[in-house]
N, CA and C of each residue as an Amber inpcrd file, in Angstrom:
protein
   639
  19.6990000   3.6610000 -41.9730000  18.2850000   3.3080000 -41.8550000
  17.4390000   4.5510000 -42.1130000  16.4990000   4.4120000 -43.0730000
  15.6320000   5.5290000 -43.4190000  14.4500000   5.5760000 -42.4570000
  14.0430000   6.7970000 -42.1200000  12.9230000   6.9690000 -41.2000000
  11.6900000   7.3750000 -41.9860000  10.5710000   6.7940000 -41.6230000
   9.3170000   7.1010000 -42.2980000   8.7650000   8.4370000 -41.8150000
   7.8070000   8.9570000 -42.5820000   7.1780000  10.2100000 -42.1880000
   6.4730000  10.1110000 -40.8610000   5.9090000   8.9350000 -40.5650000
   5.2140000   8.7560000 -39.2930000   6.1860000   8.8370000 -38.1210000
   7.3790000   8.2390000 -38.3110000   8.3830000   8.2900000 -37.2450000
   8.8560000   9.7210000 -37.0020000   9.0570000  10.4690000 -38.0760000
   9.4770000  11.8660000 -37.9280000   8.4010000  12.6910000 -37.2360000
   7.1490000  12.4500000 -37.6200000   6.0450000  13.1720000 -36.9790000
   5.9850000  12.8700000 -35.4910000   6.2460000  11.6030000 -35.1360000
   6.2130000  11.2150000 -33.7290000   7.3190000  11.9110000 -32.9440000
   8.5060000  12.0180000 -33.5610000   9.6150000  12.6990000 -32.8910000
   9.3130000  14.1790000 -32.7030000   8.7110000  14.7850000 -33.7190000
   8.3790000  16.2080000 -33.6240000   7.3510000  16.4550000 -32.5300000
   6.3980000  15.5330000 -32.4130000   5.3570000  15.6860000 -31.3930000
   5.9340000  15.6390000 -29.9850000   7.0890000  14.9550000 -29.8280000
   7.6980000  14.8170000 -28.5060000   8.5220000  16.0430000 -28.1140000
   8.8020000  16.9090000 -29.0670000   9.6030000  18.0980000 -28.7700000
   8.8160000  19.0830000 -27.9170000   9.5170000  19.6930000 -26.9620000
   8.8940000  20.6760000 -26.0770000   9.4290000  22.0660000 -26.3970000
   8.5730000  23.0300000 -26.6710000   9.0450000  24.3900000 -26.9650000
   9.8360000  24.9540000 -25.7800000  10.9250000  25.6380000 -26.0890000
  11.7740000  26.2390000 -25.0580000  11.7290000  27.7530000 -25.2080000
  11.4950000  28.4390000 -24.1090000  11.4440000  29.9050000 -24.1400000
  12.8330000  30.4590000 -24.4180000  12.9120000  31.4290000 -25.3120000
  14.1960000  32.0460000 -25.6320000  14.7470000  32.7710000 -24.4100000
  16.0340000  32.5880000 -24.1900000  16.6620000  33.2180000 -23.0340000
  16.8180000  34.7130000 -23.3030000  16.5450000  35.5200000 -22.3080000
  16.6070000  36.9820000 -22.4430000  17.8630000  37.5080000 -21.7520000
  18.8330000  38.0420000 -22.5050000  20.0650000  38.5480000 -21.9010000
  19.8330000  39.5830000 -20.8080000  18.8160000  40.4230000 -20.9570000
  18.5630000  41.4520000 -19.9540000  18.2080000  40.8380000 -18.6050000
  17.5870000  39.6660000 -18.6300000  17.2730000  39.0000000 -17.3660000
  18.5510000  38.5370000 -16.6690000  19.4980000  38.0760000 -17.4560000
  20.7730000  37.6730000 -16.8740000  21.4970000  38.8430000 -16.2440000
  21.5000000  39.9760000 -16.9480000  22.1370000  41.1750000 -16.4040000
  21.4250000  41.6380000 -15.1460000  20.0900000  41.6300000 -15.1750000
  19.3160000  42.0610000 -14.0040000  19.5650000  41.1370000 -12.8210000
  19.6670000  39.8370000 -13.0890000  19.9340000  38.8860000 -12.0120000
  21.3040000  39.1420000 -11.3910000  22.3100000  39.3490000 -12.2490000
  23.6590000  39.6140000 -11.7480000  23.7010000  40.8990000 -10.9320000
  23.0040000  41.9250000 -11.3940000  22.9500000  43.1820000 -10.6450000
  22.2650000  42.9880000  -9.2980000  21.2400000  42.1480000  -9.2670000
  20.5540000  41.8720000  -8.0080000  21.4550000  41.1720000  -7.0110000
  22.2090000  40.1700000  -7.4870000  23.1390000  39.4660000  -6.5970000
  24.2530000  40.4060000  -6.1540000  24.7340000  41.2490000  -7.0730000
  25.7770000  42.2170000  -6.7160000  25.2820000  43.1840000  -5.6500000
  24.0340000  43.6140000  -5.7620000  23.4590000  44.5030000  -4.7490000
  23.3760000  43.7980000  -3.4020000  23.0020000  42.5140000  -3.4160000
  22.9230000  41.7460000  -2.1740000  24.3030000  41.5970000  -1.5410000
  25.3190000  41.3520000  -2.3710000  26.6910000  41.2420000  -1.8640000
  27.1380000  42.5670000  -1.2580000  26.8200000  43.6680000  -1.9190000
  27.1950000  44.9920000  -1.4130000  26.5320000  45.2770000  -0.0690000
  25.2680000  44.9260000   0.0570000  24.5610000  45.1160000   1.3260000
  25.1620000  44.2380000   2.4150000  25.5530000  43.0160000   2.0530000
  26.1620000  42.1110000   3.0280000  27.4980000  42.6550000   3.5190000
  28.2870000  43.2090000   2.6080000  29.5700000  43.8030000   2.9940000
  29.3450000  45.0140000   3.8900000  28.3800000  45.8520000   3.5330000
  28.0790000  47.0360000   4.3460000  27.6350000  46.6430000   5.7420000
  26.8250000  45.5850000   5.8340000  26.3480000  45.1410000   7.1430000
  27.4340000  44.4260000   7.9270000  28.3160000  43.7300000   7.2210000
  29.3330000  42.9320000   7.9040000  30.5450000  43.7120000   8.3680000
  31.0920000  44.5570000   7.5040000  32.3180000  45.2840000   7.8560000
  32.1260000  46.7940000   7.8800000  30.9770000  47.2710000   7.4220000
  30.6860000  48.6980000   7.4800000  31.1610000  49.4600000   6.2590000
  30.7150000  50.6970000   6.1570000  31.0800000  51.5780000   5.0560000
  32.0980000  52.6170000   5.5130000  32.8270000  53.1670000   4.5770000
  33.6900000  54.2970000   4.8910000  32.8360000  55.4300000   5.4580000
  33.3790000  56.2230000   6.3790000  32.5940000  57.3280000   6.9480000
  32.0590000  58.2940000   5.8970000  32.8790000  58.5910000   4.8660000
  32.4110000  59.5340000   3.8510000  31.3000000  58.9320000   2.9960000
  31.3720000  57.6120000   2.7610000  30.3130000  56.9470000   1.9980000
  29.0370000  56.8770000   2.8270000  29.1970000  56.5180000   4.1080000
  28.0280000  56.4440000   4.9940000  27.3570000  57.8060000   5.1380000
  28.1510000  58.8740000   5.0620000  27.6090000  60.2260000   5.1800000
  27.1850000  60.8250000   3.8520000  27.1740000  60.0080000   2.7940000
  26.7670000  60.4460000   1.4620000  27.6330000  61.5880000   0.9310000
  28.9180000  61.5900000   1.3370000  29.8650000  62.5860000   0.8320000
  31.1660000  61.8750000   0.4630000  31.1010000  60.9610000  -0.5130000
  32.2760000  60.1480000  -0.8460000  33.4280000  60.9650000  -1.4210000
  34.6310000  60.5270000  -1.1100000  35.8380000  61.1500000  -1.6410000
  35.8900000  60.9660000  -3.1630000  36.6260000  61.8510000  -3.8290000
  36.7170000  61.7790000  -5.2900000  37.2580000  60.4350000  -5.7630000
  38.2570000  59.8900000  -5.0560000  38.8400000  58.6140000  -5.4570000
  37.8280000  57.4770000  -5.3380000  36.9640000  57.5600000  -4.3400000
  35.9230000  56.5420000  -4.1780000  34.9770000  56.5670000  -5.3730000
  34.6340000  57.7680000  -5.8210000  33.7500000  57.9000000  -6.9770000
  34.4190000  57.3940000  -8.2490000  35.7000000  57.7190000  -8.4150000
  36.4100000  57.3150000  -9.6250000  36.5590000  55.8020000  -9.7070000
  37.0640000  55.1920000  -8.6300000  37.2730000  53.7390000  -8.6830000
  35.9470000  52.9890000  -8.6940000  34.9680000  53.4940000  -7.9440000
  33.6620000  52.8460000  -7.9290000  32.9880000  52.9110000  -9.2880000
  33.0800000  54.0730000  -9.9390000  32.4920000  54.2180000 -11.2650000
  33.1560000  53.3140000 -12.2850000  34.4860000  53.2180000 -12.2180000
  35.2100000  52.3570000 -13.1570000  34.8580000  50.8870000 -12.9410000
  34.7350000  50.4770000 -11.6870000  34.3880000  49.0860000 -11.3830000
  32.9670000  48.7540000 -11.8300000  32.0390000  49.6630000 -11.5870000
  30.6600000  49.4290000 -12.0250000  30.5730000  49.3630000 -13.5480000
  31.2860000  50.2550000 -14.2120000  31.2920000  50.2550000 -15.6720000
  31.8400000  48.9370000 -16.2060000  32.9280000  48.4640000 -15.6100000
  33.5250000  47.2000000 -16.0340000  32.5850000  46.0330000 -15.7720000
  31.9680000  46.0240000 -14.5910000  31.0570000  44.9380000 -14.2520000
  29.8580000  44.8770000 -15.1760000  29.2260000  46.0140000 -15.4080000
  28.0270000  46.0430000 -16.2590000  28.3720000  45.6780000 -17.6990000
  29.4730000  46.2270000 -18.2160000  29.8450000  45.9720000 -19.6100000
  30.1810000  44.5060000 -19.8470000  30.9370000  43.9000000 -18.9390000
  31.3290000  42.5030000 -19.1350000  30.1530000  41.5550000 -18.9290000
  29.3380000  41.8030000 -17.9170000  28.1940000  40.9220000 -17.6730000
  27.1790000  41.0380000 -18.8050000  26.9620000  42.2420000 -19.3170000
  26.0450000  42.4120000 -20.4490000  26.5470000  41.6470000 -21.6660000
  27.8600000  41.6630000 -21.8680000  28.4430000  40.9460000 -23.0040000
  28.2830000  39.4450000 -22.8640000  28.6010000  38.9110000 -21.6960000
  28.5170000  37.4600000 -21.5190000  27.0690000  37.0010000 -21.4730000
  26.1670000  37.8370000 -20.9720000  24.7470000  37.4730000 -20.9690000
  24.2200000  37.3880000 -22.3950000  24.6810000  38.2900000 -23.2530000
  24.2630000  38.2530000 -24.6550000  24.7800000  37.0050000 -25.3540000
  25.9290000  36.4890000 -24.9030000  26.5000000  35.2960000 -25.5380000
  25.6940000  34.0400000 -25.2570000  24.7860000  34.0980000 -24.2890000
  23.9470000  32.9370000 -23.9900000  22.9200000  32.6960000 -25.0860000
  22.7220000  33.6960000 -25.9390000  21.8100000  33.5620000 -27.0720000
  22.5890000  33.9100000 -28.3360000  23.2480000  32.9110000 -28.9360000
  24.0990000  33.1610000 -30.1030000  23.3460000  33.8660000 -31.2240000
  24.0500000  34.7640000 -31.8850000  23.4590000  35.5060000 -32.9970000
  24.5360000  35.7820000 -34.0350000  24.1010000  36.0140000 -35.2540000
  25.0220000  36.3280000 -36.3360000  25.4090000  37.8000000 -36.2460000
  26.7080000  38.0570000 -36.4250000  27.1720000  39.4380000 -36.3740000
  28.4040000  39.5640000 -35.5000000  28.9800000  40.7490000 -35.4380000
  30.1860000  40.9600000 -34.6330000  29.9090000  40.8290000 -33.1390000
  30.9270000  40.3710000 -32.4000000  30.7920000  40.2520000 -30.9570000
  30.8460000  41.6340000 -30.3080000  30.2200000  41.7110000 -29.1390000
  30.2770000  42.9690000 -28.3890000  31.6800000  43.1670000 -27.8320000
  32.1900000  44.3680000 -27.9790000  33.5460000  44.6570000 -27.5000000
  33.5930000  45.8640000 -26.5760000  32.4270000  46.3700000 -26.1710000
  32.4050000  47.5400000 -25.3000000  33.1010000  47.3140000 -23.9740000
  33.1360000  46.0470000 -23.5250000  33.7700000  45.7450000 -22.2400000
  35.2620000  46.0700000 -22.2620000  35.8640000  46.0390000 -23.4510000
  37.2950000  46.3410000 -23.5440000  37.5740000  47.7990000 -23.1820000
  36.6730000  48.6940000 -23.5540000  36.8370000  50.1020000 -23.1880000
  36.6890000  50.2830000 -21.6820000  35.7790000  49.5180000 -21.0900000
  35.6120000  49.5830000 -19.6360000  36.8620000  49.0600000 -18.9340000
  37.4450000  47.9950000 -19.4820000  38.6820000  47.4600000 -18.9130000
  39.8170000  48.4700000 -19.0620000  39.8450000  49.1680000 -20.1860000
  40.8620000  50.1980000 -20.3950000  40.7220000  51.3220000 -19.3740000
  39.4780000  51.6670000 -19.0320000  39.2510000  52.7040000 -18.0200000
  39.7910000  52.2520000 -16.6690000  39.5690000  50.9820000 -16.3310000
  40.0730000  50.4540000 -15.0620000  41.5990000  50.3730000 -15.0720000
  42.1690000  50.1640000 -16.2470000  43.6250000  50.0620000 -16.3560000
  44.3190000  51.3970000 -16.1170000  43.5650000  52.4920000 -16.1020000
  44.1670000  53.8000000 -15.8410000  44.7820000  53.8730000 -14.4490000
  44.2570000  53.0880000 -13.5130000  44.8010000  53.1270000 -12.1490000
  46.2080000  52.5350000 -12.0910000  46.4430000  51.3090000 -12.5850000
  47.8270000  50.8250000 -12.5850000  48.7380000  51.6500000 -13.4830000
  48.2170000  52.1730000 -14.5830000  49.0380000  53.0190000 -15.4470000
  49.4370000  54.3060000 -14.7310000  48.5160000  54.8600000 -13.9560000
  48.8290000  56.0680000 -13.1820000  49.8780000  55.7700000 -12.1290000
  49.7660000  54.6010000 -11.5110000  50.7530000  54.2000000 -10.5090000
  52.1390000  54.0920000 -11.1320000  52.2070000  53.4670000 -12.3030000
  53.4890000  53.3230000 -12.9970000  54.0380000  54.6920000 -13.3930000
  53.1660000  55.5760000 -13.8580000  53.6030000  56.9130000 -14.2590000
  54.1980000  57.6760000 -13.0820000  53.5840000  57.5310000 -11.9150000
  54.1100000  58.2000000 -10.7230000  55.4710000  57.6380000 -10.3360000
  55.6320000  56.3320000 -10.4830000  56.9190000  55.7150000 -10.1590000
  58.0010000  56.1660000 -11.1340000  57.6460000  56.2470000 -12.4060000
  58.6000000  56.7260000 -13.4020000  58.9850000  58.1760000 -13.1240000
  58.0240000  58.9360000 -12.6060000  58.2810000  60.3360000 -12.2890000
  59.1420000  60.5370000 -11.0570000  59.4950000  59.4590000 -10.3860000
  60.3930000  59.5540000  -9.2400000  59.7590000  59.2980000  -7.8940000
  58.4400000  59.1060000  -7.8520000  57.7770000  58.8350000  -6.5790000
  58.0520000  57.3970000  -6.1480000  58.3790000  57.2100000  -4.9000000
  58.6520000  55.8690000  -4.3820000  57.3400000  55.1430000  -4.1080000
  57.3460000  53.8400000  -4.3670000  56.1450000  53.0580000  -4.0780000
  55.9810000  52.9620000  -2.5690000  54.8280000  53.3430000  -2.0310000
  54.6370000  53.3540000  -0.5750000  54.7590000  51.9530000   0.0300000
  55.6720000  51.8110000   0.9650000  55.8410000  50.5100000   1.6150000
  54.5860000  50.1110000   2.3750000  53.8460000  51.1080000   2.8510000
  52.6300000  50.8220000   3.6160000  51.5900000  50.0950000   2.7680000
  51.6270000  50.3060000   1.4580000  50.6790000  49.6220000   0.5750000
  50.9900000  48.1320000   0.5150000  52.2750000  47.7950000   0.4600000
  52.6820000  46.3920000   0.3860000  52.3570000  45.6310000   1.6620000
  52.4260000  46.3140000   2.7880000  52.2250000  45.6470000   4.0820000
  50.8730000  45.9700000   4.7070000  49.9840000  46.5590000   3.9440000
  48.6840000  46.9770000   4.4850000  47.9070000  45.7940000   5.0540000
  47.4370000  45.9400000   6.2850000  46.6500000  44.8770000   6.9100000
  45.3030000  44.6890000   6.2210000  44.8390000  45.7380000   5.5560000
  43.5400000  45.6480000   4.8830000  43.6130000  44.8470000   3.5850000
  44.8160000  44.5330000   3.1280000  44.9600000  43.8400000   1.8430000
  44.2580000  42.4860000   1.8520000  44.3590000  41.7620000   2.9640000
  43.7170000  40.4420000   3.0100000  42.2020000  40.5610000   2.9530000
  41.6750000  41.6430000   3.5310000  40.2290000  41.8610000   3.4540000
  39.8340000  42.2700000   2.0350000  40.6820000  43.0660000   1.4150000
  40.4310000  43.4820000   0.0380000  40.3200000  42.2630000  -0.8730000
  41.3000000  41.3760000  -0.7840000  41.2970000  40.1810000  -1.6300000
  40.1760000  39.2360000  -1.2300000  40.0360000  38.9960000   0.0640000
  39.0360000  38.0360000   0.5300000  37.6110000  38.4470000   0.2020000
  37.2730000  39.6970000   0.5010000  35.9040000  40.1670000   0.2580000
  35.6350000  40.3020000  -1.2370000  36.5970000  40.8460000  -1.9690000
  36.4080000  41.0430000  -3.4080000  36.2370000  39.7140000  -4.1310000
  37.1290000  38.7670000  -3.8430000  37.0540000  37.4590000  -4.5050000
  35.8440000  36.6730000  -4.0120000  35.5760000  36.7350000  -2.7020000
  34.4070000  36.0330000  -2.1680000  33.1070000  36.5420000  -2.7720000
  32.9750000  37.8570000  -2.8510000  31.7890000  38.4320000  -3.4800000
  31.7120000  38.0840000  -4.9500000  32.8670000  38.1020000  -5.6160000
  32.9020000  37.7430000  -7.0250000  32.4880000  36.3040000  -7.2640000
  32.8970000  35.4040000  -6.3750000  32.5140000  33.9950000  -6.5130000
  31.0020000  33.8190000  -6.4020000  30.3920000  34.5340000  -5.4700000
  28.9370000  34.4320000  -5.3020000  28.2070000  34.9290000  -6.5490000
  28.6470000  36.0610000  -7.0670000  28.0160000  36.6260000  -8.2630000
  28.2810000  35.7390000  -9.4720000  29.5230000  35.2710000  -9.5970000
  29.8740000  34.4170000 -10.7260000  29.1280000  33.1000000 -10.7210000
  28.9220000  32.5220000  -9.5380000  28.1870000  31.2560000  -9.4440000
  26.7440000  31.4260000  -9.9020000  26.1120000  32.5030000  -9.4580000
  24.7270000  32.7610000  -9.8670000  24.6340000  32.9890000 -11.3730000
  25.5870000  33.7270000 -11.9220000  25.5680000  34.0060000 -13.3550000
  25.8190000  32.7360000 -14.1660000  26.7120000  31.8890000 -13.6840000
  27.0030000  30.6380000 -14.3870000  25.7830000  29.7310000 -14.4250000
  25.0650000  29.6430000 -13.3250000  23.8360000  28.8420000 -13.2990000
  22.8320000  29.3690000 -14.3170000  22.7420000  30.6790000 -14.4370000
  21.8220000  31.2560000 -15.4210000  22.2890000  30.9590000 -16.8380000
  23.5920000  31.0510000 -17.0840000  24.1280000  30.8130000 -18.4210000
  23.9020000  29.3790000 -18.8870000  23.7880000  28.4450000 -17.9560000
  23.5600000  27.0480000 -18.3180000  22.2210000  26.8610000 -19.0350000
  21.3280000  27.8200000 -18.8980000  20.0420000  27.7420000 -19.5930000
  20.1750000  28.1220000 -21.0690000  21.2810000  28.7610000 -21.4090000
  21.4700000  29.2370000 -22.7700000  22.3440000  28.3100000 -23.5880000
  22.9400000  28.8790000 -24.6280000  23.7760000  28.0960000 -25.5440000
  25.0570000  28.8710000 -25.8340000  25.8980000  28.9910000 -24.8290000
  27.1680000  29.6960000 -24.9810000  28.0850000  28.8690000 -25.8760000
  28.6700000  29.4840000 -26.8760000  29.5300000  28.7560000 -27.8080000
  31.0180000  28.9620000 -27.5220000  31.4170000  30.1710000 -27.1730000
  32.8220000  30.4490000 -26.8600000  33.0050000  30.3500000 -25.3460000
  33.3060000  29.1420000 -24.8860000  33.3500000  28.8900000 -23.4440000
  34.5150000  29.5980000 -22.7640000  35.6540000  29.6490000 -23.4080000
  36.8110000  30.3090000 -22.7920000  36.5460000  31.8050000 -22.5880000
  36.0250000  32.4270000 -23.6190000  35.7160000  33.8590000 -23.5170000
  34.6840000  34.1040000 -22.4280000  33.6750000  33.2380000 -22.3690000
  32.6490000  33.3790000 -21.3350000  33.2580000  33.2460000 -19.9500000
  34.2020000  32.3230000 -19.7900000  34.8520000  32.1450000 -18.4970000
  35.5900000  33.3880000 -18.0480000  36.3770000  33.9650000 -18.9610000
  37.0960000  35.1920000 -18.6330000  36.1340000  36.3090000 -18.2420000
  35.0790000  36.4780000 -19.0350000  34.1590000  37.5920000 -18.8100000
  33.3310000  37.4150000 -17.5450000  32.9040000  36.1860000 -17.2650000
  32.1680000  35.9390000 -16.0180000  33.0470000  36.2890000 -14.8220000
  34.2900000  35.8090000 -14.8430000  35.1940000  36.0880000 -13.7330000
  35.5090000  37.5630000 -13.5870000  35.7680000  38.2190000 -14.7110000
  36.1210000  39.6390000 -14.6720000  34.9440000  40.4940000 -14.2210000
  33.7660000  40.2240000 -14.7740000  32.5880000  41.0100000 -14.4020000
  32.1690000  40.7940000 -12.9640000  32.1460000  39.5250000 -12.5450000
  31.7810000  39.2230000 -11.1600000  32.8120000  39.8020000 -10.2000000
  34.0930000  39.7140000 -10.5760000  35.1410000  40.2840000  -9.7400000
  35.0310000  41.7900000  -9.6160000  34.6220000  42.4520000 -10.7010000
  34.4480000  43.9070000 -10.6600000  33.3620000  44.2960000  -9.6710000
  32.2500000  43.5590000  -9.6780000  31.1730000  43.8550000  -8.7310000
  31.5950000  43.5310000  -7.3000000  32.3110000  42.4170000  -7.1170000
  32.7800000  42.0660000  -5.7790000  33.7550000  43.0930000  -5.2380000
  34.6520000  43.5750000  -6.1040000  35.6180000  44.5930000  -5.6900000
  34.9280000  45.9210000  -5.4170000  33.8890000  46.2250000  -6.1850000
  33.1190000  47.4450000  -5.9190000  32.5030000  47.3930000  -4.5240000
  31.9670000  46.2290000  -4.1580000  31.3650000  46.0880000  -2.8290000
  32.3970000  46.3890000  -1.7430000  33.6240000  45.8690000  -1.9240000
  34.6670000  46.1410000  -0.9300000  35.0980000  47.6020000  -0.9670000
  35.1100000  48.2100000  -2.1510000  35.6170000  49.5790000  -2.2880000
  34.8350000  50.5760000  -1.4450000  33.5760000  50.2590000  -1.1390000
  32.7760000  51.1610000  -0.3080000  33.2000000  51.1060000   1.1600000
  33.9850000  50.0780000   1.5050000  34.5310000  49.9580000   2.8600000
  36.0060000  50.3420000   2.8950000  36.7050000  50.1360000   1.8040000
  38.1620000  50.3090000   1.7310000  38.5960000  51.6850000   2.2400000
  39.4640000  51.7350000   3.2510000  39.8820000  53.0220000   3.8170000
  40.9630000  53.7340000   3.0070000  41.5710000  53.0370000   2.0530000
  42.6840000  53.6220000   1.3070000  42.1940000  54.4510000   0.1260000
  42.8710000  55.5810000  -0.1000000  42.6060000  56.4170000  -1.2640000
  43.8160000  56.4490000  -2.1940000  44.7830000  55.5720000  -1.9420000
  46.0280000  55.5660000  -2.7080000  45.8350000  54.9010000  -4.0690000
  46.3040000  55.5640000  -5.1190000  46.2220000  54.9700000  -6.4510000
  47.1110000  53.7340000  -6.5360000  48.1950000  53.7120000  -5.7410000
  49.0750000  52.5440000  -5.7260000  48.3660000  51.3410000  -5.1000000
  47.5810000  51.5790000  -4.0730000  46.8200000  50.5000000  -3.4260000
  45.8290000  49.9080000  -4.4200000  45.1290000  50.7770000  -5.1270000
  44.1510000  50.3090000  -6.1140000  44.8540000  49.5450000  -7.2270000
  45.9810000  50.0940000  -7.6850000  46.7230000  49.4630000  -8.7740000
  47.1820000  48.0600000  -8.4010000  47.6020000  47.8750000  -7.1530000
  48.1220000  46.5730000  -6.7270000  47.0220000  45.6120000  -6.3030000
  46.2880000  45.9730000  -5.2750000  45.3730000  45.0170000  -4.6580000
  44.0610000  44.8610000  -5.4200000  43.5310000  45.9230000  -5.9540000
  42.3030000  45.7970000  -6.7490000  42.5860000  45.0040000  -8.0280000
  43.7390000  45.3060000  -8.6500000  44.1030000  44.5780000  -9.8700000
  44.3140000  43.1000000  -9.5780000  44.9200000  42.7980000  -8.4280000
  45.1310000  41.4020000  -8.0530000  43.8040000  40.6890000  -7.8440000
  42.8670000  41.3490000  -7.1780000  41.5470000  40.7450000  -6.9490000
  40.8340000  40.4790000  -8.2700000  40.8810000  41.4430000  -9.1830000
  40.2450000  41.2660000 -10.4870000  40.9180000  40.1470000 -11.2750000
  42.2400000  40.0990000 -11.2170000  42.9670000  39.0540000 -11.9280000
  42.6570000  37.6640000 -11.3990000  42.5640000  37.5370000 -10.0790000
  42.2290000  36.2440000  -9.4840000  40.8330000  35.7920000  -9.8960000
  39.8820000  36.7050000  -9.8600000  38.5100000  36.3580000 -10.2500000
  38.4430000  35.9560000 -11.7220000  39.1590000  36.6880000 -12.5730000
  39.1670000  36.3550000 -13.9970000  39.7760000  34.9790000 -14.2250000
  40.8570000  34.6660000 -13.5030000  41.5030000  33.3610000 -13.6490000
  40.6000000  32.2350000 -13.1530000  39.9350000  32.4590000 -12.0250000
  39.0080000  31.4450000 -11.5010000  37.8740000  31.2070000 -12.4960000
  37.3590000  32.2840000 -13.0700000  36.3010000  32.1490000 -14.0640000
  36.7630000  31.3720000 -15.2820000  37.9580000  31.6820000 -15.7550000
  38.4930000  30.9820000 -16.9310000  38.6750000  29.4860000 -16.6670000
  39.0990000  29.1210000 -15.4670000  39.3760000  27.7240000 -15.1550000
  38.1260000  26.9150000 -14.8390000  37.1200000  27.5580000 -14.2650000
  35.9620000  26.7980000 -13.7770000  34.7120000  26.9140000 -14.6420000
  34.4350000  28.0890000 -15.1660000  33.1690000  28.3020000 -15.8840000
  33.0260000  27.4370000 -17.1340000  34.0540000  27.3210000 -18.0010000
  33.8790000  26.4860000 -19.2000000  33.4710000  25.0500000 -18.8870000
  33.9980000  24.4810000 -17.8260000  33.6340000  23.1090000 -17.4570000
  32.1630000  23.0170000 -17.0750000  31.6620000  24.0490000 -16.4340000
  30.2710000  24.0310000 -15.9790000  29.2900000  24.3330000 -17.1060000
  29.7710000  24.9740000 -18.1700000  28.8920000  25.3210000 -19.2840000
  28.9760000  24.3280000 -20.4340000  29.9480000  23.4280000 -20.3690000
  30.1320000  22.4870000 -21.4790000  28.9190000  21.5870000 -21.6110000
  28.4580000  21.4050000 -22.8430000  27.2520000  20.6200000 -23.0880000
  27.5240000  19.1440000 -22.8570000
């Protein structure tokens, strides 16, 4: 059935202009929620004494910096995907992930060098708090980011799911890291990696369904 010019004009008149989504707003929103989660963790379980005294240990700075870098890089990438554009995809988040991977790689290198894996790390009572707080914080950040992404037009849903989970998990784990009493690279390699992996998997399984048109 052919449509007349009058019918087309009528359809055009019914269209409502939509404001272009701004990726920087998505990143700013995620950072705001991450800051709120960090404050909630600090108020709920407290900060490490060295962090509270503004004299953080070197390991706290290293792991915190790597987590923040990973969170910002991945969230910036997925926020940009809400507004499709022609050209290569952003891949800077992979370098941030590689930086975070230095912790498990260092743990493996120490084991190869003959150091025994500390049994205390496997049985640490703080592990459940590490996983619970990191994943819980990541879920809150990921949920807020997913709601924002629904305003856009994400095309690669699987990739978005992985990145939302990984980025949100990085911020959630950062919030816990300011409380975490352990300075062991083996602890970070095991429990931090597990928390990040769980968040990434949750994002991959849930986010695409919520973003599907």
